[in-house]
C-alpha positions in Angstrom: -7.2 -2.6 21.0 -9.7 0.1 20.2 -13.1 -0.6 18.7 -13.0 -1.0 14.9 -13.7 2.2 12.9 -14.7 1.5 9.3 -12.6 3.4 6.5 -14.2 5.4 3.8 -15.7 3.7 0.7 -13.3 5.6 -1.6 -10.3 4.3 0.4 -11.6 0.8 0.5 -12.0 0.9 -3.3 -8.3 1.6 -3.6 -7.6 -1.5 -1.5 -9.9 -3.6 -3.6 -8.3 -2.5 -6.8 -4.8 -3.4 -5.4 -6.1 -6.8 -4.5 -7.8 -7.4 -7.9 -4.4 -6.5 -9.6 -2.4 -8.4 -7.0 -0.2 -5.3 -6.5 2.9 -5.3 -4.3 2.3 -2.7 -1.6 4.2 -0.9 1.1 1.7 -0.5 3.9 2.4 2.2 6.6 0.7 1.4 9.9 -0.7 3.9 12.4 2.1 2.9 14.8 4.8 3.9 12.3 5.9 0.4 11.2 5.8 -0.6 7.5 4.9 -4.0 5.9 5.6 -4.9 2.3 3.7 -7.6 0.5 1.3 -8.6 -2.4 -2.3 -7.5 -1.8 -4.5 -10.7 -1.9 -7.9 -9.7 -0.5 -9.9 -8.0 2.2 -11.7 -10.1 4.7 -14.4 -9.3 7.2 -14.9 -11.0 10.6 -18.2 -11.8 12.4 -17.3 -8.8 14.6 -17.5 -6.5 11.5 -13.8 -5.8 11.5 -12.1 -5.7 8.1 -8.5 -6.7 7.2 -6.2 -6.5 4.3 -4.6 -9.9 3.6 -1.0 -9.6 2.2 1.4 -12.2 1.0 4.8 -11.2 2.6 8.1 -12.9 2.3 7.6 -14.4 5.8 4.0 -15.6 5.1 0.5 -14.2 5.1 -0.3 -11.1 7.2 -3.7 -9.7 8.0 -3.7 -6.0 8.8 -6.8 -4.3 10.3 -8.0 -1.6 8.0 -8.4 1.1 10.6 -4.8 0.6 11.6 -3.5 1.5 8.1 -2.1 4.9 7.7 -1.0 4.8 4.0 -0.4 2.5 1.1 2.1 2.8 -1.8 2.0 0.6 -4.8 5.4 -0.8 -5.7 4.5 -2.2 -9.1 5.2 0.0 -12.2 2.0 1.0 -14.0 -0.2 0.4 -10.9 -2.2 3.6 -11.6 -1.7 5.1 -8.1 1.2 6.2 -5.8 0.9 6.8 -2.1 -2.5 7.1 -0.7 -3.1 8.2 2.8 -5.8 6.3 4.6 -5.9 8.0 7.9 -4.6 11.2 9.3 
């Protein structure tokens, strides 16, 4: 896998809000796959990589932030729709 590339603070803020509100998200990954789950928290590793932790129907998933393409809130009244994190 490529070296980790931090995402912008603005985009990180959207993820933090989703986690604080425990929103259900549809996450589009850079490879075209999609994951749906409840946003729980972001975590950092000793290697300075950051991950979004989701509670999915098949268990917990951790998605590396620089591999996220877009997120969409699935809960009504979430305050945001689809946000593109990378081009």
